C-alpha positions as CSV (number, residue, x, y, z in Angstrom):
1,M,23.5,-112.2,46.3
2,N,22.3,-108.8,47.5
3,L,20.7,-110.5,50.5
4,L,24.1,-111.8,51.8
5,A,25.4,-110.0,54.9
6,G,28.4,-107.8,54.0
7,W,27.9,-108.2,50.3
8,L,29.0,-104.8,49.2
9,P,31.2,-105.2,46.1
10,S,30.9,-101.6,45.1
11,S,32.5,-100.4,48.3
12,Q,34.6,-103.4,49.5
13,T,36.2,-104.5,46.1
14,V,39.0,-102.4,44.8
15,L,38.8,-101.2,41.1
16,D,42.0,-102.0,39.2
17,F,43.6,-98.9,37.7
18,L,45.5,-100.9,35.1
19,H,42.4,-102.4,33.4
20,A,40.0,-99.5,34.0
21,V,42.2,-96.7,32.9
22,F,45.2,-97.9,30.8
23,L,43.5,-100.8,29.0
24,G,40.0,-99.2,29.3
25,I,39.7,-95.4,29.0
26,I,43.0,-94.7,27.2
27,A,42.6,-97.6,24.7
28,H,39.0,-96.5,24.0
29,L,40.2,-92.9,23.4
30,Y,42.8,-93.9,20.9
31,L,41.1,-96.7,19.1
32,D,37.5,-95.5,19.0
33,L,37.9,-91.7,19.0
34,L,41.2,-90.8,17.5
35,F,41.9,-93.6,15.0
36,K,38.4,-94.7,14.0
37,G,37.4,-91.0,14.1
38,Y,40.0,-90.3,11.4
39,M,41.7,-87.6,13.5
40,F,45.1,-88.3,11.8
41,S,44.7,-87.6,8.1
42,G,47.0,-89.2,5.7
43,I,46.7,-86.3,3.2
44,G,50.0,-84.6,2.7
45,G,52.4,-87.5,2.5
46,D,55.4,-87.1,4.7
47,D,53.9,-83.9,6.2
48,S,50.5,-85.4,7.0
49,P,49.3,-85.7,10.6
50,K,49.4,-89.5,10.3
51,Q,53.0,-89.5,9.3
52,K,53.8,-86.8,12.0
53,F,52.2,-89.0,14.6
54,E,54.4,-92.0,13.7
55,D,57.6,-90.0,13.3
56,T,57.1,-88.2,16.7
57,V,56.5,-91.5,18.5
58,N,59.6,-93.0,16.9
59,S,61.7,-90.0,17.8
60,V,61.1,-90.2,21.6
61,R,64.1,-91.4,23.5
62,W,63.0,-93.4,26.5
63,L,65.0,-94.3,29.6
64,S,66.5,-97.7,29.5
65,H,64.0,-99.2,32.0
66,V,60.9,-97.8,30.2
67,T,58.7,-99.9,27.9
68,R,59.2,-99.0,24.3
69,L,56.4,-98.3,21.9
70,P,56.1,-100.1,18.5
71,K,57.6,-98.4,15.5
72,N,54.5,-98.7,13.3
73,L,51.8,-97.1,15.4
74,G,50.6,-95.1,12.4
75,E,49.5,-98.3,10.7
76,N,49.0,-100.7,13.6
77,Q,47.4,-99.0,16.6
78,S,46.7,-102.2,18.6
79,L,48.9,-102.1,21.8
80,K,48.9,-105.3,23.8
81,K,50.3,-104.1,27.2
82,A,48.9,-101.6,29.7
83,D,52.3,-100.1,30.1
84,E,52.4,-99.2,26.4
85,W,49.1,-97.3,26.8
86,H,50.6,-95.6,29.9
87,R,53.6,-94.5,27.9
88,L,51.5,-93.3,25.0
89,L,49.5,-91.1,27.4
90,T,52.7,-89.6,28.8
91,I,53.6,-88.1,25.5
92,M,50.0,-87.5,24.3
93,P,49.9,-83.6,24.8
94,I,53.1,-83.1,22.7
95,L,52.2,-85.8,20.2
96,L,48.7,-84.3,19.4
97,W,50.1,-80.8,19.3
98,V,52.7,-81.8,16.7
99,C,50.0,-83.5,14.6
100,W,47.3,-80.8,14.8
101,K,49.1,-77.5,15.1
102,D,48.7,-74.9,12.4
103,E,51.3,-72.5,10.9
104,H,51.1,-70.4,14.0
105,D,51.8,-73.4,16.3
106,R,48.3,-73.4,17.6
107,I,45.5,-76.0,17.6
108,S,42.6,-74.4,15.8
109,N,38.8,-75.2,15.7
110,V,39.2,-77.5,12.6
111,T,38.1,-81.0,11.8
112,P,40.4,-83.3,9.8
113,P,39.0,-84.5,6.4
114,I,37.4,-87.9,6.3
115,P,38.8,-90.3,3.7
116,P,36.4,-90.7,0.7
117,N,36.6,-94.5,1.1
118,A,35.8,-94.5,4.8
119,K,33.5,-97.4,5.7
120,T,31.8,-95.5,8.5
121,R,31.4,-91.8,9.2
122,P,31.8,-90.7,12.9
123,T,28.8,-89.1,14.4
124,H,30.6,-87.3,17.3
125,S,32.4,-84.0,17.1
126,R,35.8,-84.1,15.5
127,N,36.9,-80.6,16.5
128,C,40.7,-80.8,17.2
129,K,40.8,-78.0,19.8
130,S,37.8,-79.4,21.8
131,I,39.2,-82.9,21.8
132,Y,42.7,-81.7,22.7
133,F,41.3,-79.8,25.7
134,A,39.4,-82.9,26.9
135,I,42.5,-85.1,26.5
136,L,44.6,-82.6,28.6
137,L,42.1,-83.2,31.5
138,L,42.6,-87.0,31.1
139,C,46.4,-86.7,31.1
140,A,46.4,-84.5,34.2
141,G,43.9,-86.7,36.1
142,V,45.8,-90.0,35.3
143,R,49.1,-88.4,36.1
144,I,47.9,-87.3,39.6
145,L,46.0,-90.5,40.5
146,A,48.9,-92.8,39.4
147,S,51.4,-91.0,41.7
148,C,53.4,-93.1,44.1
149,K,52.6,-90.7,46.9
150,I,49.3,-88.8,47.0
151,S,47.2,-86.9,49.5
152,M,43.4,-87.0,49.6
153,S,43.2,-83.4,48.3
154,Q,45.4,-84.4,45.4
155,A,43.3,-87.5,44.8
156,Q,40.1,-85.4,44.7
157,I,41.7,-83.1,42.2
158,G,42.7,-86.0,40.0
159,Q,39.2,-87.4,40.3
160,D,37.7,-84.0,39.3
161,F,39.9,-84.0,36.2
162,L,38.6,-87.4,35.1
163,T,35.1,-86.4,35.8
164,Q,35.5,-83.2,33.7
165,Y,37.1,-85.4,30.9
166,N,34.0,-87.7,30.9
167,R,31.7,-84.6,30.7
168,K,33.7,-83.2,27.8
169,M,33.4,-86.5,26.0
170,Q,29.7,-86.5,26.4
171,E,29.5,-82.9,25.1
172,L,31.4,-84.0,22.0
173,G,28.9,-86.8,21.5
174,V,31.5,-89.6,22.2
175,D,30.0,-92.9,23.4
176,L,31.5,-93.7,26.8
177,T,32.1,-97.1,28.4
178,I,31.6,-98.5,31.9
179,N,35.2,-97.7,32.7
180,N,34.4,-94.0,32.3
181,H,31.8,-94.3,35.0
182,L,33.9,-96.5,37.3
183,S,36.8,-94.0,37.1
184,T,34.8,-91.5,39.1
185,H,35.3,-93.7,42.2
186,F,39.1,-93.8,42.5
187,A,39.3,-91.2,45.2
188,K,37.3,-93.4,47.4
189,F,39.5,-96.4,46.8
190,I,42.6,-94.3,47.5
191,K,41.2,-93.3,50.8
192,L,40.5,-97.0,51.7
193,F,43.6,-98.7,50.3
194,G,46.2,-96.0,49.7
195,P,47.9,-94.9,46.4
196,V,47.0,-97.0,43.3
197,Y,50.7,-97.6,42.8
198,G,50.4,-100.1,45.7
199,W,47.5,-102.2,44.5
200,W,47.3,-102.0,40.7
201,L,47.8,-105.3,39.0
202,F,51.1,-104.7,37.1
203,A,53.0,-107.2,39.3
204,F,50.3,-109.9,39.0
205,E,50.2,-109.4,35.2
206,Q,54.0,-109.8,35.1
207,F,53.7,-113.1,37.0
208,N,51.0,-114.3,34.7
209,G,53.4,-113.5,31.8
210,M,56.1,-115.6,33.4
211,F,53.8,-118.6,33.8
212,E,52.6,-118.3,30.2
213,R,56.1,-118.7,29.0
214,V,56.7,-121.9,30.9
215,N,56.6,-124.9,28.5
216,T,53.9,-127.2,29.7
217,N,53.3,-129.1,26.4
218,G,49.6,-128.6,27.0
219,H,49.3,-131.4,29.5
220,D,46.2,-131.5,31.6
221,G,45.0,-133.7,34.5
222,G,47.1,-131.7,36.9
223,C,50.4,-132.1,34.9
224,M,50.3,-128.4,33.9
225,E,50.0,-127.2,37.5
226,L,52.8,-129.6,38.5
227,T,55.1,-128.3,35.8
228,L,54.5,-124.7,36.9
229,M,55.2,-125.6,40.5
230,W,58.5,-127.4,39.5
231,H,59.6,-124.5,37.4
232,W,58.9,-122.0,40.2
233,V,60.7,-124.1,42.8
234,Q,63.7,-124.7,40.5
235,C,64.2,-120.9,39.9
236,H,64.2,-120.3,43.7
237,L,66.5,-123.2,44.5
238,I,69.0,-122.1,41.9
239,Y,69.0,-118.6,43.3
240,E,69.3,-119.8,46.9
241,Y,72.2,-122.1,45.8
242,L,74.1,-119.0,44.6
243,L,73.4,-117.1,47.8
244,A,74.5,-120.2,49.9
245,L,77.8,-120.7,48.2
246,P,80.6,-120.7,50.8
247,P,83.2,-117.8,50.7
248,E,85.9,-120.2,49.5
249,A,83.9,-121.4,46.5
250,H,85.8,-121.2,43.3
251,S,85.2,-118.3,41.0
252,K,84.4,-120.6,38.1
253,E,81.7,-122.2,40.2
254,R,80.1,-118.8,40.9
255,E,80.4,-117.9,37.3
256,Y,78.7,-121.0,36.2
257,V,75.7,-120.6,38.6
258,E,75.3,-117.0,37.6
259,R,75.2,-118.1,33.9
260,V,72.5,-120.6,34.7
261,I,70.4,-118.0,36.5
262,K,70.8,-115.5,33.6
263,S,70.0,-118.2,31.1
264,E,66.8,-119.1,33.0
265,G,65.9,-115.4,33.3
266,H,66.3,-114.8,29.6
267,S,64.3,-117.8,28.7
268,Q,61.4,-116.5,30.8
């Protein structure tokens, strides 16, 4: 493949921000470093860092159009959607401060206790202050790079923050993934294709979700594809029918068509 003319996937293929950062770096940080690293101790009951974590997440009041987070994140840390990881990163600085602060409202150079029944013992550093500083770099970098409008100087700053985050993770002895390396190239992609807001895969993932909810009865031999096509065309024809109703159409007729559209929308 390397002999093919123009075969330059590293420079001609865009890296998806959704999978590399939200489902990659952020999920790895929470699942492998914070939770598997026992950074939220359950010692202390209702006043434990683990309980504070869950209570703080549940107390956040999101805007009506924003994806909500599950209520039991203290027990079940597996988030399914990239948008959920995105929202979790948004509140991460405050969330970790609430969990790790001392009596002086400062994050000290301490390590949470490891449960005596822990199956594995982390080998990386578990210093709260060092990890918190590294996570602030990640939050700043993602916030800048995910902006709807961005200049190349801003993109480079965001890129530098992600690079510093990766270096801090290495200093702490945390095993990194391929996504940490790939994230050091986003400034180049922003220069080639514009803000990541315009080419990340949120819209495509939403369409995939719509198709997954169409009842195909598991038929193969082309029947599944045909069912998806029928469903897609039906939705568009119903909507076009509503738009094409003449001005003198009865209000009951409009009301009925709108009910059909809403019913189809809720079922999807």
